[in-house]
N, C-alpha and C positions, 0 to 999 in steps of 0.2 A: 337193323332198323329198316322196317318195311318201307317207309316213305323217305329214305335217305336221298335218293335221286331227286325227288320232288322238292325236298328242302333246299337242295343246292340250286336247282333250276329256278324255283320261285323266289328265293331270297338271295343267297350268296354262298360261296365256298366257306366263308367264315361261320355262317349259321350251321352249315352241314358239319363242320369240324367241331363246333360247340356241342352239337347233338352227339357226335361220336364220343367226345370227352365225358359228357354226362352219363351216357350208357356205360362206358368203360368204368367210371367211378362206381356206378351202381352195381355192376357185375362184381367188381373187386370187393366191395363192402358187404356183399351178400353171399360170399363163399368163404371157405376156410383158408387160412394162411397158406397152406400147402397145396391148394387146388391151383390149377393153371387157367389163366384167362389171357386171351390174346386176340388181336384183330386178325381176321382171317382173310377175307376178300371183300374189297369195297366197304360196304356198311355192315358186313357180317362179322360176328365174333365167334370164337370157338372157346368153350368152357369145358375143362376136363375136371370132374369131381372125383378125385382118386379114392377108390374104395367105398364110394357112396352107393347106397341102394337106389333103385329107380325112383322109389317114393321120395327119398331125400333130394334127388335131383329135381323132381317135379316141384317140391316145396321151395327149393332155392330159386328156380326160375319164376315161380309165382311171386316170391319176394321181390325179385328184380322187376317183374312186370308192374307190381304195385308201386314200387318206388319211382319207376320211370313214368308211369301213367299219371302221376301227380305233378311231374315236372313239365314246365312249358319254357321253351327257348324265348328269351326276351329279344325283341327286335326294336329298331328305331321307331319313333312315333307311337310308342305304346302298343305296337302290334305284337302278336304272339304266334308261335308255331308249335304245334303238337307233335310229339315224337310217337310214332306208332311202332310197336314191336311185333315180331312173329318169331316163334321158337320151335325147334324140333328137338326131341330128346330121345336117347336110347341108352341101353345099358350094354356095355362091352366088358367081357371078362378076359383075363389073360390068355385063355385057351379058346378064344372065340373062333367060330368057323369062318368068319369074314375078316380080312385084314382091315386095319384102321382106316386106310384110305377109302375102302369100299363103304364102311360105315359112315364116314364123313360125306361121301357122295349121296348116300341114301338120305342123310339129314338135309343136305342141300336141296335135293329134289322135293322133300316134304315142305321145306320153307318156301320154295318157289311154286308150290301147288296153289294156283290162283282159285281153284274150285273149293278149297278148304277155307271156310270163313273163320275158323277158330284161330286164336292167336298162338296156341301151342299144339303141336302134334307129338304123339308118343308112338315111337316105332318099336 
């Protein structure tokens, strides 16, 4: 969630946690039963699409983006908060040259790249 910190600061911890739950539900509902979805650090999630092609991974994240971009967190007094997403995706195979923790750090750097205006980066 790109604007997770802003949601918490501008509204409340409850609003931030509501946004986390909405994104988690969207992630789980847009991947296969045997894929892994978990909260990673702060407002970041890690999704492992086991055996998926890079193209299938991109399609799954596009479905998540579409489902979350239509959701708005309801606030008191009919106010609303928009959830903004940013994603990075890569394909790792079992005999990859990079260990998993290095791939995850590469993804983290891509997500944190403020110069990249796109919502999804493919590494």
